[in-house]
C-alpha positions in Angstrom: 17.0 -3.0 -16.9 17.6 -0.2 -14.4 14.2 0.6 -12.9 13.2 3.5 -10.7 10.4 2.9 -8.2 8.2 5.9 -7.5 5.9 5.5 -4.5 4.7 7.5 -1.5 7.5 8.7 0.8 8.6 5.9 3.1 8.3 6.5 6.9 6.8 4.4 9.7 4.0 2.8 7.7 4.5 -1.0 7.8 2.5 -1.7 4.7 4.0 1.1 2.7 7.6 0.0 3.5 6.9 -3.7 2.8 5.2 -3.1 -0.5 8.3 -1.2 -1.7 10.6 -3.9 -0.3 8.5 -6.6 -2.0 8.4 -5.0 -5.5 12.1 -4.3 -5.4 12.8 -7.9 -4.4 10.6 -9.3 -7.2 12.2 -7.1 -9.8 15.7 -8.1 -8.6 14.7 -11.8 -8.7 13.6 -11.2 -12.3 17.2 -10.0 -13.1 16.6 -6.2 -13.1 18.2 -3.4 -11.1 15.5 -1.6 -9.1 16.2 1.7 -7.3 13.8 3.5 -4.9 13.3 7.1 -6.0 13.7 8.8 -2.6 10.9 11.3 -2.7 10.7 13.1 0.6 7.5 14.5 1.9 7.0 18.1 2.7 8.9 19.2 5.8 7.6 22.1 7.9 9.7 24.0 10.4 8.4 24.7 13.9 7.8 28.3 13.1 5.4 27.3 10.3 3.3 24.8 12.3 0.6 27.2 13.4 0.2 28.9 10.0 0.1 25.6 8.2 -2.5 24.2 10.6 -4.6 27.3 10.1 -4.3 26.9 6.3 -5.5 23.3 6.5 -8.4 24.2 8.7 -9.5 26.9 6.2 -9.2 24.5 3.3 -11.2 21.7 5.0 -14.0 23.6 6.9 -14.3 27.0 5.0 -13.4 26.1 1.5 -14.8 22.6 1.9 -12.1 20.9 -0.1 -12.2 17.1 0.0 -9.2 14.9 1.0 -7.6 17.3 3.5 -6.3 15.5 6.6 -5.8 17.9 9.5 -2.3 17.7 10.9 -0.9 15.9 7.9 2.8 16.7 7.3 3.0 19.0 10.4 4.4 17.0 13.2 7.7 15.7 11.7 9.7 16.3 14.8 12.1 14.4 17.1 9.2 12.4 18.6 8.3 11.0 15.2 11.9 10.2 14.5 12.1 8.3 17.7 8.9 6.4 17.1 10.1 5.5 13.6 13.6 4.5 14.5 13.2 0.8 13.6 11.4 1.7 10.4 14.2 4.0 9.4 16.7 1.2 10.0 14.6 -1.2 7.9 14.4 1.3 5.0 18.1 2.0 5.2 19.1 -1.6 5.1 16.4 -3.5 3.2 15.1 -1.0 0.7 18.2 -0.3 -1.3 19.6 1.1 -3.5 18.0 4.5 -3.4 18.5 7.8 -5.2 19.5 10.9 -3.4 16.6 12.5 -1.5 14.4 14.6 -3.8 12.7 17.3 -1.7 10.8 19.0 -4.5 9.2 18.3 -7.8 11.5 20.8 -9.4 14.6 19.1 -8.1 13.2 15.7 -9.3 12.6 17.1 -12.8 16.0 18.5 -13.2 18.1 15.6 -11.7 16.3 12.3 -12.3 17.7 11.8 -15.8 21.2 11.6 -14.3 20.3 8.1 -13.0 19.8 6.7 -16.5 16.7 4.7 -15.7 15.4 2.4 -18.5 12.0 2.4 -16.8 10.1 4.0 -13.9 7.3 2.1 -12.1 4.7 4.0 -10.2 3.3 2.0 -7.2 2.1 0.6 -5.1 0.0 2.0 -2.2 -2.3 5.0 -2.4 0.1 6.9 -4.6 -2.8 8.0 -6.9 -4.9 9.4 -4.0 -4.6 13.3 -3.7 -5.1 13.0 0.1 -1.8 11.3 0.4 0.0 12.6 -2.7 -1.0 16.3 -2.9 1.2 17.0 -6.0 -0.7 14.3 -7.8 0.6 14.9 -11.3 4.1 13.8 -10.1 2.6 10.4 -9.3 1.8 10.2 -13.0 5.4 11.0 -13.8 5.0 14.6 -14.8 8.7 15.1 -14.1 9.7 13.0 -17.1 10.1 14.4 -20.6 9.3 12.5 -23.8 12.9 12.9 -24.9 14.1 11.0 -21.8 13.1 7.7 -23.5 12.1 6.1 -20.2 9.4 3.5 -20.1 6.5 4.5 -17.9 4.7 1.8 -16.0 2.3 1.6 -13.1 2.2 -1.5 -10.9 -0.8 -1.6 -8.5 -1.2 2.0 -7.5 -4.4 2.7 -5.6 -6.9 5.5 -5.6 -7.9 4.3 -2.1 -11.6 4.6 -2.7 -14.2 4.1 -5.4 -15.2 7.7 -5.1 -13.5 10.2 -7.5 -11.5 12.7 -5.5 -9.7 14.6 -8.3 -10.5 18.2 -9.3 -11.4 18.8 -12.9 -7.9 20.2 -13.5 -6.2 17.3 -11.9 -8.3 14.8 -13.9 -7.4 16.5 -17.2 -3.7 16.7 -16.4 -3.4 13.1 -15.1 -5.5 11.7 -17.9 -3.1 13.2 -20.4 0.0 12.0 -18.5 -1.4 8.5 -18.1 -2.0 8.1 -21.8 1.8 8.3 -22.3 2.4 5.2 -20.1 3.6 2.0 -21.7 1.6 -0.2 -19.3 -1.0 0.5 -16.7 -2.1 -1.7 -13.8 -4.0 -0.9 -10.6 -4.6 -2.6 -7.3 -8.4 -2.4 -7.0 -11.1 -3.6 -9.3 -12.9 -0.3 -8.9 -9.7 1.5 -10.0 -10.0 -0.3 -13.4 -13.3 1.5 -13.8 -11.9 4.8 -12.7 -9.0 4.6 -15.1 -11.4 3.8 -18.0 -14.2 6.2 -17.1 -12.3 9.2 -15.6 -8.9 9.0 -17.2 -9.7 7.3 -20.5 -7.1 4.5 -20.2 -7.5 0.8 -20.0 -5.8 -0.8 -16.9 -5.0 -4.3 -15.7 -6.0 -5.4 -12.2 -3.1 -6.9 -10.2 -2.3 -7.8 -6.7 -0.4 -5.7 -4.2 3.4 -6.2 -4.4 3.4 -7.7 -0.9 1.4 -10.6 -2.2 3.9 -11.4 -4.9 6.0 -12.9 -2.1 5.0 -15.9 0.0 5.2 -16.5 3.8 8.5 -18.3 3.2 10.0 -15.2 1.7 9.0 -13.1 4.7 10.3 -15.9 6.9 13.7 -15.5 5.3 13.5 -11.8 6.1 12.7 -12.5 9.7 15.6 -15.0 10.0 18.1 -12.1 9.2 17.2 -10.0 12.2 17.1 -10.8 15.9 13.8 -9.8 17.5 13.4 -7.8 20.7 11.0 -10.1 22.4 7.7 -8.2 22.0 6.3 -10.6 19.4 3.0 -12.2 20.2 2.6 -16.0 20.4 -0.8 -17.8 20.4 -2.7 -14.6 20.9 -5.3 -12.3 19.4 -3.3 -9.9 17.3 -4.9 -6.5 17.0 -3.7 -3.9 14.5 -6.3 -1.2 14.5 -5.3 2.3 13.2 -8.5 4.1 14.2 -9.7 2.5 17.4 -13.1 3.6 18.8 -15.7 2.1 21.2 -17.4 0.0 18.5 -14.1 -1.6 17.5 -13.1 -2.2 21.1 -16.4 -4.0 21.6 -15.7 -6.3 18.7 -12.2 -6.9 19.8 -13.3 -7.8 23.4 -16.0 -10.1 21.9 -13.5 -12.0 19.8 -11.1 -12.3 22.7 -13.7 -13.8 24.9 -15.1 -16.1 22.1 -11.7 -17.5 21.4 -10.3 -17.2 24.9 -7.2 -15.4 23.6 -5.1 -12.7 25.2 -5.1 -9.4 23.2 -1.8 -8.1 21.8 -1.7 -4.8 20.0 0.8 -4.7 17.1 0.9 -0.9 17.1 1.7 -0.4 20.8 4.6 1.9 21.6 7.4 0.3 23.7 8.8 1.8 26.8 11.7 3.3 24.8 9.2 5.3 22.8 9.6 3.3 19.6 7.2 1.4 17.4 7.9 -2.3 16.8 10.4 -3.2 14.1 9.0 -4.4 10.8 10.3 -7.9 11.4 8.6 -8.0 14.8 5.4 -6.7 13.3 5.5 -9.6 10.8 6.3 -12.1 13.5 3.1 -11.1 15.3 1.1 -12.2 12.3 3.0 -15.4 11.9 2.6 -16.5 15.5 -0.9 -15.2 16.2 -4.1 -17.3 16.4 -6.4 -14.7 15.1 -6.1 -11.1 13.6 -8.4 -8.1 14.0 -7.6 -5.1 11.9 -8.8 -2.0 10.0 -5.6 -2.0 7.9 -5.4 -3.1 4.3 -1.9 -4.6 4.6 -2.7 -6.3 7.8 -5.4 -8.1 5.9 -2.8 -9.1 3.3 -0.4 -10.5 5.9 -3.2 -12.4 7.7 -3.9 -14.1 4.4 -0.3 -14.7 3.6 0.3 -16.3 7.0 -3.0 -18.2 6.8 -4.5 -16.7 9.9 -8.3 -16.3 10.4 -9.1 -12.6 10.7 -11.8 -10.0 10.8 -11.4 -6.8 8.8 -13.2 -3.8 10.4 -14.1 -1.4 7.6 -12.2 1.8 7.7 -14.3 4.1 5.5 -12.2 7.2 6.1 -9.1 5.4 4.8 -11.0 3.8 1.9 -13.2 0.8 1.8 -12.6 -0.1 -1.9 -9.2 -1.5 -1.0 -10.7 -4.0 1.4 -13.6 -4.9 -0.8 -11.4 -5.7 -3.8 -8.9 -7.6 -1.8 -11.4 -9.8 0.0 -13.5 -10.4 -3.1 -10.5 -11.9 -4.9 -10.4 -14.7 -2.4 -14.1 -15.1 -1.7 -13.6 -13.7 1.8 -16.0 -10.8 1.7 -17.8 -12.0 4.8 -14.7 -11.2 6.8 -15.3 -7.5 6.3 -17.6 -5.9 9.0 -18.6 -2.3 9.8 -20.3 -2.7 13.2 -19.8 -5.0 16.3 -23.2 -6.5 15.6 -21.8 -8.2 12.5 -19.1 -9.9 14.6 -21.0 -13.0 15.5 -19.7 -16.2 17.2 -20.5 -18.1 14.0 -18.3 -15.8 12.0 -15.4 -15.8 14.4 -15.4 -19.6 14.6 -15.9 -20.2 10.8 -13.1 -21.8 8.8 -11.4 -20.2 5.9 -10.9 -22.4 2.8 -7.2 -21.9 2.6 -6.9 -24.4 -0.3 -9.1 -22.1 -2.4 -7.2 -19.0 -1.2 -3.8 -20.4 -2.1 -5.0 -21.6 -5.5 -6.3 -18.1 -6.4 -3.2 -16.5 -5.0 -0.9 -18.6 -7.2 -3.0 -17.7 -10.3 -2.9 -14.0 -9.4 0.9 -14.1 -8.8 1.4 -15.7 -12.2 -0.7 -13.0 -13.9 1.0 -10.2 -12.1 4.5 -11.4 -12.9 3.4 -11.8 -16.5 2.2 -8.2 -16.5 5.6 -7.0 -15.2 7.5 -9.1 -17.8 5.4 -7.8 -20.6 5.4 -4.2 -19.4 9.2 -4.2 -19.1 9.7 -5.7 -22.5 11.0 -3.3 -25.1 10.3 -5.6 -28.1 7.3 -5.8 -30.4 5.2 -7.5 -27.7 5.4 -4.6 -25.3 2.1 -3.4 -23.8 0.3 -0.2 -24.4 -2.6 0.4 -22.1 -4.6 2.3 -24.7 -4.5 -0.7 -27.0 -5.1 -3.7 -24.8 -6.4 -4.3 -21.2 -5.7 -7.6 -19.4 -8.3 -8.9 -17.0 -6.3 -10.0 -13.9 -9.2 -11.2 -11.9 -10.1 -14.9 -11.8 -13.7 -15.8 -12.5 -14.2 -16.9 -8.9 -13.3 -13.4 -7.7 -16.8 -12.1 -8.2 -17.9 -13.9 -5.1 -17.9 -11.9 -1.8 
């Protein structure tokens, strides 16, 4: 089948790029022809920066609208392009083929049918979170028409949080759109409840696309590209998106407890660029221990079997961490204050045998979901008729 992949616009986000890469690779390995739908984010000219910033401030602090991130979408200038140079190379070479760039929902509606897709898969990442997808109905494939005859599937999209962030109008519109899907799955356990209670649709719980691949798959990716020499070896790898004094206190404590030198995976090099995706992955592979407040960094610590501490990032959404870690009985690795980072926790072992066993079962179920969802025969799924529990019994432990 020819399959379109609809996710958040790709840029310098390591996790966002790798989840798209992984889903396309898995679908290709299954014998399909996946294409990334190249949905570009809103671009703002320099003359519009001040008015746009003022509008965002009014929405957030005067109108009190939730989910507004100040500065979002404004600073898409040459500095960002330079920082993201390696990410852009990865997208251009590894996440292919792609459609032409669609710069508006109107353009997407009028031209997507020319690609003759048999199915479109929405996911993964926080593509169902209004904060990151302002035109949220498009993430529920509002641009498709019933006459198009295209199967509609979601694979592991995330609301990002267990809180409901949709307006009443958004909820009504997205509920109606989701009921036309042929198969629905979500990334968090809490999202299963949100789909049922808020959108009136039964959903399966599946793992993030990055976890459909194993460490050996990412090793093959690394072997294709020479590294620039910034990768960490036998060090404490720190990938913290929102660093503050409490997190620095926890990082310093872990560094001292393990006698490990700190390497920051999101450091900007002297040439003004962020590390390439391959180098970022190598940092996980070669580290001794990982500290992060990033969902996908937790994923890769697990895939590369590295002990880690996940520092809760409430602003970016805690439900993602809680659901991921509960699946593997690793809830104790999630902390929210430096006082929780004890010597006993840092030195405690992870039962990797259990983790691997659960992961294999989850991969089997996720691939079964995709196989069934893409089936056009009598056994094809309909989310309003049947929900599949994708969570092993052991996942209830934290």
